[in-house]
N, C-alpha and C positions, 0 to 999 in steps of 0.2 A: 644495806638495803636488800630486802627480800623481793624477788621477782615472782609474780603470779603467772599462771598458765596463759593468761590473755596477753601478756607482754612479749610473747615469743615471736610474733610477726605473722606473716601470711601462711595459712596452712595450705596444704596440697588440695584439700577439698574445696576451699573457697576459690582457689585458682582455677580448678577444673570447672566449677559452676560458672565462673565469670567467662571462661572460654566458650562454654556451651551456649550461654546467653548471647555472646557476640556472634557466634556462628548462626544462630537462629535469626537474629536481627539482620545480618548481612545477606542470608539466603532470601529473606522476605523482601529486602530492598532490590536484589537482583531480579527476582520474579516480577516485581512491580515495574521495573525498568523495561523488561521484555514486553510486558503487556502494553505499556505506553508507547513503545516503539511500533508495535503493530497498529495501534490506534493512529499514530502519526502517519504511517504509510497509507492507511485507509483514507484519512482525511485529505492527503495529497491527491489520491486517486479521484476522490469525489470532487475536489477543486478542479482537477483537469477535465473531468466529465462535464461539469457545469460550464466551464470556459468554452469547451468544444461545442456544447449544445447552443450556447449563445452565438458563437461565431458561425456555426452551421446555419442557424435560423436566419441570421442577417444575410448570409450568402444566398440562402434559398429564397428569401424575400426579394433580393435584388436580381437574381439570375434565373429563378424558377426551376432550379435543379439542385441536386445534392452534390457537394464537392467530393466526389468519389473517384477512385481509380477503377475503371470499369472491368478490367480483366483480373482484378484481385478481389475475390470474395470467398466467404466461408458460410456454411449453414450451421446455425446453433439453435437447437430447440425448434426446428422447422421454420426459422426466420433467416433470411439471407442478409448478411452483413457485408459491407464493402469497406475496403481500406480507404481512409480519409485522405484526400489530396491536400496536404498542409500548405502547399504552394499557393493554393487558391484562397487561403484564409490569411487575414492580416493580424500582425502582432500576437503570435502564438508562442508561448513559452510553457512547456509541459514538464512535469516532474517525472513522468514515465513515458514510454512510447518512443524510444530513441531509435528504433529500427525502421523508420518509414522509408519506403523505397528500396530497402535492402533485402527484403524477404521475397523470394520467388513465389513460394506457395504459403498461404496463410494456414497456420495450425493453431490449436488452442494454447500453445506456449509461445506464440509470436509476441514480441514486445511492441505491439501497435494497438491503437484505438481504431475501432471500426464503427460504421454507422449503418442503420437499417433504413428502408424506405420510409418508415414512420419516424425517422430522426432520433431513434434510440441509439445512444452511444454505449459501447461495450469495450472493456479492456481485456484483450485475449489472454494475456499472461496472468492477470489478476494479482492481488496482494493478499498476504496472509495476516489475519487478525484473530487472535484467540483460537488458533488452531484451525480456523476455517478460511477458505479462499473466497474472496469477493471479486467480482468482475464488473459490476455496475451498481449504481446507487439504488 
């Protein structure tokens, strides 16, 4: 039986091309997973903000005051924000903002949500999505 050139098996060229294609596909998949991770973090922050807005509005309607810690505030874009007193709100489970009551001075990197007199909620630390940091919805 005479063997032709095509019967010799896998060539080095076809193996290299296959490896290059696999590298391109895996790098694309990793890039897309990183993007979706940022979107998930952003969506969790938005859910926290919406929950806090609802709970703060209920508290405000019942007590005619904002549930805030009076001596903890920060000014952002000429608006004064206060640390939210979570003890005054019922049934709160947040994805972020785990440092409530533990920060002596509020900074833009504090892991807390704050509220303004206009009931705007702002996450000081923020979350990163697509290379940009978001603090509120």
